[in-house]
N, C-alpha and C positions, 0 to 999 in steps of 0.2 A: 337315324343316320348321323354319324359323327360329323361335327364341323371340322374344318380343315385349317391347319396351321403350317406356315412356312417359316423355317428358321434360316437366317441369312448371314453369311459373311460377305460384306461388300467388297468390291474390287478396289484395292488401294490405288490402282492406276486411274480410277475415276477422279482422283485428286492429283497425283503426281507419281513419278518414279524416283526412287532414291536407292542408290547402290548399297547403302548401309542398312536400310530398314525396310525395304519392300520385300516381304517374304510371306510364304503361305503359312497358314495356321493349322494346328492339329485339329482334327474333327472331334476330339475326345469330349469337349464340353457340350457341343451341340448333340452328339450322340447320347450323352447322358441325359440331357433334357428330353430327348425323344423317348428314352427308356422310361423316364418318370411319367411322361404324359401319354403313354401308349393306350391307357384305358379311357382317356378324356378327349382326345382329338386324333385325327389322322394327320401325321406329321410328314412333311417333306423338307429335306435339307437342300438349300442352294448355296454352294460355295463359289460365289462369283470370283473370288480371289484366286483360288486354286485353278479353276478352269478358264481364267482370264476372260470372263464374259464381258461384253460391252453392255452399256445401259439398255440398248435395244434388245439384245439377246436376253438379258435379265427380265425385261418387261414381257417378252414373249413367253418365258417360262411362267411368270406370274399370271399372265392372261390365260394360259393353258390350264393352270391349277385352279384359279379363281378362289383363293383362300379367304376364309373369314378373318383370320388373324395372321399378321406377319411380325415375327420377332427378329430384331436386328442386333447383332452382337459386334461391338467394336472394341478392339484391344487398346488402341493408343490414340491420344488426342492429336498426334501428328497427322492423322488422316480423318480429322473431325468432320469435314464436309461430306465424306462419303455416306454418313448416316442420313444427311439431308437429301442427297441424291437418291438414295434408296427409298426413303419415305415418300418423297415427292413422286417418284416413278410409280409406286404402289397406288397412291391416292389418285394419280392421273387416270389409272385404269379403272379404279373402283373406289369412290369416296367413302363407301360404307365399310371398307376393310379396316379393321382396328390395327393400328401400328404400335408396337411395344419395343422400346429400345433398352438395351442392357450392355453390360461389359464394363471394362476398366474405365474407359473414357466417360461413360454415362454415370458411373458411380461418383466420379470426381466432378464432372461438369454437367450435372443434371439440370441445373437452371438454364444453362446455355442450350442444352439439348431441347428442353421444353419450350424454347422460343419458337420452335417450328410447330405451327398449329397442326401439321399433318401427323404429329406424334402424340398419341393419346396418353401413353403411360411410359414412365421411365422406371427401371428397376435399380435400386441402390443396394449394392453389395452382392452377396452370393445368392443367386436367384433361383436355384433349382426348385425349392419348395414354394417360394413366392410366386413364381410363374404358374405353377400348378394351381395354387389357390386363386390367382387372378383368372385363369382360363375357366376354372370351375364356376366362378362368379359370372363371368361373361356368358358362359353356356346357360346358366340358370341363376338369375339374380336372387333366388331364395337362398342360395349358398352365401356364406359370409364373405365380405370383402376383406382382402388382406389387411392386417393391422400394422404390419411392418414391411419396409422395403419398397414401397411404391411412392412415386411422385405423380400427381395427377391434377387436373383442373376441376374446380367446383365453383359454379357461379362466377366464373371469370377470375377466380383466385387460385394461385398455385398452392396445393396442399403437399407438404413434404413429410413423409413418414421416416421413422428411424431406420438407419442402415441395418441390414441383416448379416449375420454370420452363422455358419452351420458348425455346431460343436462336434457332432459325431459324424466324421467323414466316412466311417465304415458303414454307416446306415444307408449311404447312397448306393443305388444300384450300379453295376458295371455299365459302361457305355454300350449301347446296342449299335455295333458297327454295320449292321445290315441296312441301315438307313443311307449309307454311302457306298461307293465303290472303294472299299477299304484298301484293296490291293493297290490302287492308284497312289494312295497316300503312303503306304508302306514302302513303295519302290521309288518314291520321288523325294528328293531333299527339299527342305523349306526354301533354300536359295543356295547360291554359291557362297562358300565361306568356310572358315576354319572349324566352326562348330557343326560339322557334318556327321552323318551316321558312320560308325566304324565299318558297317557292312549292311547290305540290303538283303531282304526286307527288314525295315527298322520301325519300331514303335516309339512314338513320342508320348510321354505321359507326365502327369503331375500327381504326386502322392502325398504332398503336404500343402498346407496353406498357412500364411502368416510369417512374420519376421520380427523378432524382438529388438533388433539392433537400432533402428530409427535413424539411419543416415539422413543427413540434412536435405539431400537432393532427391530422396526416394519417396515414391507415393505408396509403397507396399503397405506400410502401417495403416494408411487411410483406406486402402482397398481390401486387404485381407486381415488387418489387425496385427497387433504386436504379440499375440499369443500364437505360438506354433501349434497347429493341430495336425494330427497324422492319421492316416488309415492304419488298420491292423496289418502288420507286416505279413502275417499268414494269408490274409485276403489278397494282398498285393501280389505275392508270389503265385498264389492260386490263379489269379487273373493272367499273369505272365505265362504260366504253363498252358493255360487254355488257349491264349492267343498264339503261342508258339505251335501248339498242336494243330490249330485250325488254319493258321495262315503261314506257318513256316518262318516266323521272324528269326533273324540272326543277331539283332542288336536292339538296344534300348537307348533313348535319349531322355534323360530326366530334366524336365523343364522347371523344377522347383526353385523358389527364391532362396531357400536355405535348408537343404535336405539334411545336413549333418548337425544342425543345432541341437535337436533332440537326440543326444548321443545314444541313449538306450534304444530308441526306435531304430536309428540308423544302423547300429551294430547288429541288432536283431535281424533287420532286413538283409544285410550283407550275409550274415550267417545262414539264413534260410535260402538265399540264392545259391550259396555253396552246397548246403546239405541236400537241396532238392535236385542238384545236378542240372540246374537251369542252363548253364553253358551258353550264356548270351553276353557278348561284348556290350559295354555301355560307356556313355559319357555323361558327365555332370555339367550342366550348363551354368550353374552358379554354385560354387563351392566356397564355404567360409574357411579360408586357409588357417585362420587362428584357432579353429576347432580340431585341427589335425593332430593325431597321436600316432605313435609307431604301431600300436595294435590296430587302429583304424586303417592305417595305410596297408598293413598286411592283409586285412580282410578285403579291402578294395581291390588289391591286386589279384587275390585268389578268386574273387567274385567276377572278375572280368573287366575291371575299369581300364579304359584306354586313354581318356582325356578328362582333365578337369579345367574348368574356366574359373579363374579367381579374379576378384575385383579388389585391387589394392588402392585404387583411386588417386593417391598422391604419394610423391616421394619425399615429402616434407612432414615431419612429425607434428609441427604446430598446426599445419593445415588439416591433417587427419584428425587431431584431437579437438581443436577449437572450432573448425569450420565444417568439416565433413561429419564429425561426431561418430567416428568408426573406431572400434576397439582393436586396432592393429598396432603392434609394435614393430616398426620398420626394421629394426636391427635383427629381428628373428626371421624375417621373411626369406632372404636368400637361402638360408640353411634349410628351411622347410621345403622350398621349391626344389632344392638339390636332392633332398630325400625322395621326393616324388619322381623326379626325372631319372634318378638312379635306379628306380624300380621299373623303368621302361614306360612310364605314364607321361604323356605329353601335358605340359602346363601352358595354358593361354592366360595372359594377364591383361586386365583392363585398367586404364588410367584416365583421369579427367583433369583438364586444365581450364583455368578461367573462372575459378570460384569467386564470389563476392568477398573482398577483403584479402585476396591472394596477391602477393607481390610478383613482379616479373622474375626476380631471382628464385622465388619458390617454384614458379612454373618451370624454370630451367632445371631445378633440382629434381622435379618429377621426371623430366625427360631423361636426365642422367641415370636416375634410379631405374627407370623402365629399361634402359639400355643394358644395365649391368645386373639386373636382379636374377638372371639365370633362366627366365621363362623361354620356352621354345618359340613363342610368338607373342607380340604385344599389340593391343588395340588402344588407340588414343582417341578420346572424345573431348568435345568442349562441354563445359557445364551448361546445362539447360535448366532454367528456372521453371519448374512445374508447379502449377497452382495447387495449393493445399499443403505444400512442403515447407519445412523450416527455411530452406534456401530461398524460396520465393519471398517469404516474409522478410528475410535478411536483405535480399536485393532491393525490395521496395523500401525498407527502412533506411538503407544506405544511399538510396537514390542512384543506383548504378545500372538500372535497366537501360538498354540501348534504345528502347522504343517505349511508346505508351503501353500501359499494362494490358489494354484490350487488344493491342496489336502484336503481342508476343505470341509466336508460334513455336511448335515443337519441331526442331530439326537438329539432328545430332552432328551436323557438319559445321553449323554456323554459330558463332558466339553471339549472345544477345546481352552480354554484360560487359561493361567497360570499367576502367579505373583511371587514376591519375597517371599510372605507369604504362598501361597498355589498352588497346582498343579491342572491340569484338573482332574486327578484321585481323588484327595481329594474331590472336589465338586461333582463329579459323585457318589461317595460312600455316602457322606453326604446326597445328594438328596434322594436316595433310602431309606436309613435307618431312616432319620428324617421324611419323609412322612409316613413311617410305624409307627413310635413311636407316632407321634402327633395324627394320626387318629385312632389307634387301641390299645392304651395303657391300656384301661380298658374294662371290659365286656360291660358296657353301650355304650361306643364309638363303639365297634365292632358291636353291634346290630344296632346302629343308622346308621353307614356307610353301612352296608349290606342292610338295608332298602332303603337307598338313591340309591344304585346301583341296587336294585331290585334282590338281590341274597341271597342265604342261607348263613349261617355262614361258612359252609364247602366250598362252592363255593368261598366265599370271601377269605378264607384262601389260597385257590389255587392261586388266583390272586396275593396275597401278596408274595407267594413263587415264582411265575413266575417272579414277578418284581425283586426280589433279584437274582434269577437264571439268568435272562437275562443280568445282569450287568457283562460282561466279559471283559477282557483286553488282548485279543490276537490279532493276525493279522487280524482276521475276526470279530472283535468286533461288527460291525454294520450289519452283515448279518447273520440272523438266518434262512433264507429261504433255504430249502433243494433243491438240483438240480432237484429232482423228481417233485417238484411243477411246474417247467417250462414245463413239458411234459405231466402231467396228473393230474387229481384231486386227 
């Protein structure tokens, strides 16, 4: 009889609610794990986030299944404590259950994760094959223990193996969506927001890994590496056709960090989407605008592209070049944006203010550039120093962190960096109010943005008010979750 494994997405509300970052995740990665492990264990997936399970409801599911192993996947350090809530709940029911943690947060903060004695193993890096090796070892210790990708304890000492990357993404099996109620995901948006599906049912997917750019604030190079790895475009389109036939999807949302950087791959993918008559609308959640060519844009339009989200980051060239380390030439951006919008594709643009070493005048330049760059909608964030990044190192070196290093938390509304010219509070307030001013200052803009979000004007007005109201500066500034959320729906 096979042993039992439960794969878990914790509920972010177990920590807090944030209008900007609380959203549901694609089941793609967990369903791929299940496909890989199908011969080794009986797998159940519990997505506490998607179904908004309370801790008590989660525990009831775990008690019913009584698994031998529980694997917890966490995307972001912003919700770091949910991994502890999950592990502690599992061990409370059965101390013998082996708890394994993985995901982006764990890859970066594995030492912090392993401070919880209820977590036996942490997976560093891309864990599809590592988890299979570990499960096989746990099932039968005559099998070899993984040589890479695992953090564990031995004789009271933390053993840290080398991080793992998967070179051949095409060798991975397709996700097996029979492990979840896939129609629920296909017909539900991750959250209210401008990056929404063009039409439902909609598939969220990731077909590449890695990014070579190395922006100072970004963890991707430490999570997925600087080498861009891609799946075979023919395999990708075959999967899309299969899912379309089986589930009737009408659109795709590409979650890749940098889908267009490997130009040959991306052009081939677009060509095959056209030639196969896939006829699915799609959006690109992260598009490197500096890779755009006229030929690429033509293929994107013909293949069904509806929206691209671009990250310009700063409206000041010095900040981009010397602080952000991003290969963007600002004087080229408005013309590129216009080419895209002229083809009927919406452009969403992201900007960041409050970098270490940035002046107040440079922050104001970013606001002005955001307003006049030609994007259909702009997003404005404060710089968040993430551990492991060059920006973190710079902030520590310059002594500009607003808190002690161990007290820094991930929250995209609140600045945690200060300078001689501005405070963390200054940039936090500026972010919220300039976002509102730029996007909603005229009736025409209000109607346009409401359409992009897929909301009525009244619903959009509520979102704007919630954005302002959520900006508080008390001792509990980053926690809007009510204690009752932890106990019941």
